[in-house]
N, C-alpha and C positions, 0 to 999 in steps of 0.2 A: 366396970362397964359390962351387963352381958347384951347381946341385945336381942332383940325383941321374937321371937314366934313369931309366922306370919298371922298369926290369927293376932291375939298381938292387938286390941285397938291403941293400944300404945305407941306401935311403930308407928313410923311415921312413915311419913309415903311422897317413897323420890320421887313419882313426877308431879306432884304439888311444890315442891321444893326448887325443883330445874324450871318447874315453868318461873313460881316468882322469882328466882335472878334471876329468866331468860326476860323475867319484863322489866326489876328490875337493872337493869343495864340497858337497855330500849332504854329508858325516861332518862337516865344515866347519857346519854347520847345527845337523845332533843332538847336534853335542860342543856348540854353544852355548850352547842352548837351554835344556843337560840343569847347566850350570853352576850356577843357583840352588840345584838340591836336593844338588847332587852338595857345593856349599859349608854348607853348611846339619848334611849328614850327618855330614862329615868336621872341621867341629867340636863335634856329640856324640856322636864317640869320642871326643876328648880329653876331660881331665879340668880341667874349665872351667863354671865357674856362668852356667851362660845367666843371661844382659843384664847382667853383666859386663862393665865396660869392654877388659880382657885376650883376652875371649870377640868381644866385639864386633869388636878390630881384626883381629883376629887372623881371622872369615871375613871383615873384610872384605882383605885380604890374599892369600885363598884363589880366594876369587870374586873382585876386581876384576885378580892377577894375569892370569892363562889371559884375562879377556874383550883386554885390556887385546891386549897381546903376537896374540890371533888376528883381534881387530881389524885390527892392524899390520901382519899378515902378507898379509889380504883383500885392502884398502884399497895395502901398494905393486903385492902379483902385479899388482892391476888394473891400475893406475897405469903399470908394468912394459911390460903389453901394451901399452896408450892409448899410451904415446910411441917405441916401436915404430914407430907408424903420420906417424912426425911429426919428419923432420932437421932441425935448428939454427932453417937457415934457412927452414925455413917455420912454424917457428913461429914465426920474429920477420915470418915475412911477414903469418900472418895475424894476433898482436895489432898491426900499424904500421897508426898510425892509429885503435886501435880510443877513443872518446868517453871522458875523466878522469873516471874514479868512477861509470859503467856499473859492471864488472865487481864496487868496492866493493860495490850497494848486491847482485846478482845474489850471490855471496858469502855477504853479509849474508842474504839472503832463505831458501837453502838452508837455515845456520844456524836458521831456526825449524824448520823438519822435521826436525830430527836428535836426539831428546834422547840428544843427551850430556851428561856430569861434560865439565870443563877435558884431564881426561888420558885421556876414552876420544876429548875431537875431535884429540888430538894426532895419531894412525896420518893420520886425515885431513891435516893439515896440511902431514904430513911427508911426504906419498907429490907435496900441491900443489907442494910447492917441488923438488922431485927431479926434479916433471915438466915444470920450466918454469916453472909457474902467478908470477905478478908476486907481489911479497915480499907488495905492500898488500894482495892483491884473499887472502894467503893471512892476513892475520891478519887484519881482517875476518872470515871464518870462522872459522878458531879465537875469537875473541871471542862474536858472535853464540853460534858453535852450544848454548855451555854457560845462561847466560845468559837466548836469548829461542827457548826452542817450549812447546808447548806441555800437557808439561809443566807449568814456571814459570807461564803464562799461565791457565794448570784452575785452579792450586789459586790464585791467585792471586784468579782472579775468583768462587776458591769462600770465600775468611776470608774477604776485606777490599773486597767490592764489584769493583764493571767498569770505577769512574772507573780507579783504582789500577791492575788492568793493563790496560790501553788507555793510562796516562798512560806504566808500565814500558812497552810494549813500545814508546811512538813515543821516550821515551828511551831504550831499550835500542839498538833499531836507527842510534837518531843517534854514541851513541857508536863503535858497531862500523862502524862507514858513514863517519865526521868520521874517529876512530882509523885504520884504516886506511887512509884516503886518504892522512892526514900520515904518513905509515911507507914512506910508497913516494914521497910527494911529496917524498921525503928523499933516496933514491935511496941505504940503505942494500943494498945487495943485498953490496954486499963486505964485509959485515962478518960474510958466513956463515962453519960449520967452511971451513974448505978443502976438506973428503974430499965436501960439497955440491956445493959450486961444481965440481971435477971432473964430477961427476953430472952437474948442469945445463949443463952448457959440453960432456961425451961425445954429440959420435952413435952412432947403430949403425955397430954391422960393413957390415948387405946393403944398397946404398936398397933403401928405404922398400918401393916396387917388386912386388922382387924375391926378399924373403921372402915364403918359404912361412905358412899359419895355426899349423906348426910351432911355426916356429923363432920366432913371436913366440910360443909358451905358453913357449916357450924364454925366449924374455927375461924375460916374468916375472916364470918360477926365478929367474936369475937376480937380480932387485932384489932378491926375498927374502931371496936370501944376498944382499947389496949391505949390503942398510941396516939391512933387522932384524941381522944381523949384529952393524953399526956397534951399535946403540944399546936393544941389549935389557936392557945391565946397567944402561940409567943409567933406561932403566921400570919393572924389577923396584925400581930404590935410593926412584928419585919415588913409589912406591906405597906399601910400608915406611916411609917419611914419614907419609904421607896413612892404613896405619893407624890410627899412633900418634896421632898428632893424631886420627880420628875415631875414635879410643876414651877417650884423654883431654881436649877441649876441657873449658876452666873456661866451662861457661855463667851457672855465676852472677855471677864476673867479666863476660862479654860482657848481661850483663840491668844490672846496675849500670852500665854506664858511654855503654851505649846509656840508657838508663835515665832521662837529664838530659837540659836540652835547648838546652846553649850553647853557642857557637858549635863548639868543637874538637869538638864529639861528634863531629859527619863524617866528619874525617880522624884520627878516632884508630880512625872503626869501619872504616874504611878498613885503617890499620896493622893493627887486630884482626882483618880478616876474611883478611890477604894469608896468614899461616901456615898456615892452614888449608887443606881441605879435605871438598868433598862432592858433592852435585849439588842439584838444584832441587828435588827433592824431599823427600830427607831437611832441608836445611836453612829453607825454608818452614813449614814446623810450629815450628821455631823462628823464624819470626819471626812470628808468627801471637801466639807466648807473649809475647813483647820486645815487642810493640802490644799485646797483655791491657794492661803491664805501665805502661804511659804509655808506652813513648817513641817519640822522633820519628822519626815512619814513614820521612823522607828516608835518618834517621839511620839504617833497620832495614835501608833498602835500597841504602842505600849499601855497607853493611857487605854483606848477599845477592851486588851482584853482582863484591865482591870476594873473598868468597871460593871462587865460582863459575867466573872472570874473571879471578882473580891466582893462582891457588893455588900454594903451595908445592913442591908437589908436583910441576903443570905445568913450572913455571920447572929445572929439577932435570934434565927427562926433556928439555926442547927444551934444554937448555942442551947435547948435544952434538951439535943442528945448526945450535944461535945461538952467537955469540958471548956476552963479557960484554957490552957494551954493548949489544951490539944487544934482547941482554934487560931491558936498566937502557933506554930509551926504550922498548923496549914496556911496561916497564911502568908506567911518567912519565907518556905519553903517553892512556895507561889510565884511569889512578889519577887523571891534573889534570880526564879526561871522567864518574872517576863527583864525583867532588867536585863540580860543578855539580849531575850531578841529582842527589844529596842536599842540598846546600839550594836547586836549586831546588824539590823534591818536598819543604821544610818548610816553602816560601811560599804556594808552591801547598794548599796543607791541615792547614795550621796550624790 
């Protein structure tokens, strides 16, 4: 492809493209900030009893669907632009010789400052994977982002004390870093879905030095068309499952199981938490109530980790990107880490 001369009427107007991109970003921010009041207003117009299970489920779906799709679109666009600067050869050169584990620590640290639930972290995960970031590093972020953030730590500090909050931070980081490192060492990139492998391996059409700013913006738009176009159905399906769970979770059953300190309560809590879906702010009041009823703290926190790091809706969304085998490895490795944290908490805070 040859860049047209300035006199060529076909030459794209760079200023116009930048202005349109900036306007689109401003519109994105404005719309995103209105999602909560708009979802509240829509639910208020429906013939639903306020505070009922169905009202909670409908509000959850109306709010989370555009939120996650908007996050995915923004992240994929940004990663598409960034990726235009790096050919596969340059990416491999940048990653060569890096110390094992440094990327996992950095990704887990980034997760602490991103207060996302698991499904909201998936857009970033997809963007990282499609841009060629090492698989184990992306998993460290995917685990840490929902599980260890300032919301979770602040609420834990306020409700159950700084000792528990600090221990949760340490153990949560350990789970994210070690799980991502283990998955990375297994070299399971071949277990990504074929279309993701094709995106990771594909080079840009132009040498990176020959691409104009408009070409890079177009690369971001094309990435959105390709990736968001492939996964949006799975995202909506996952959020629909999450909405049903959000509205109809059996709280009494949870309290009955986790109120016992038998050895099997920790794995039972993890298995019970995986099919559920919530963010840290939503699940910590449940944690406080369960602890107040005499549940073992390690059992309750293992349940919390499973809900926000291994939710069923998250697995449904990830299925478009990961094979079933890779999802099983992810759940198995993280699940073992959460079990270890549950038993350790029970021993430390007996």
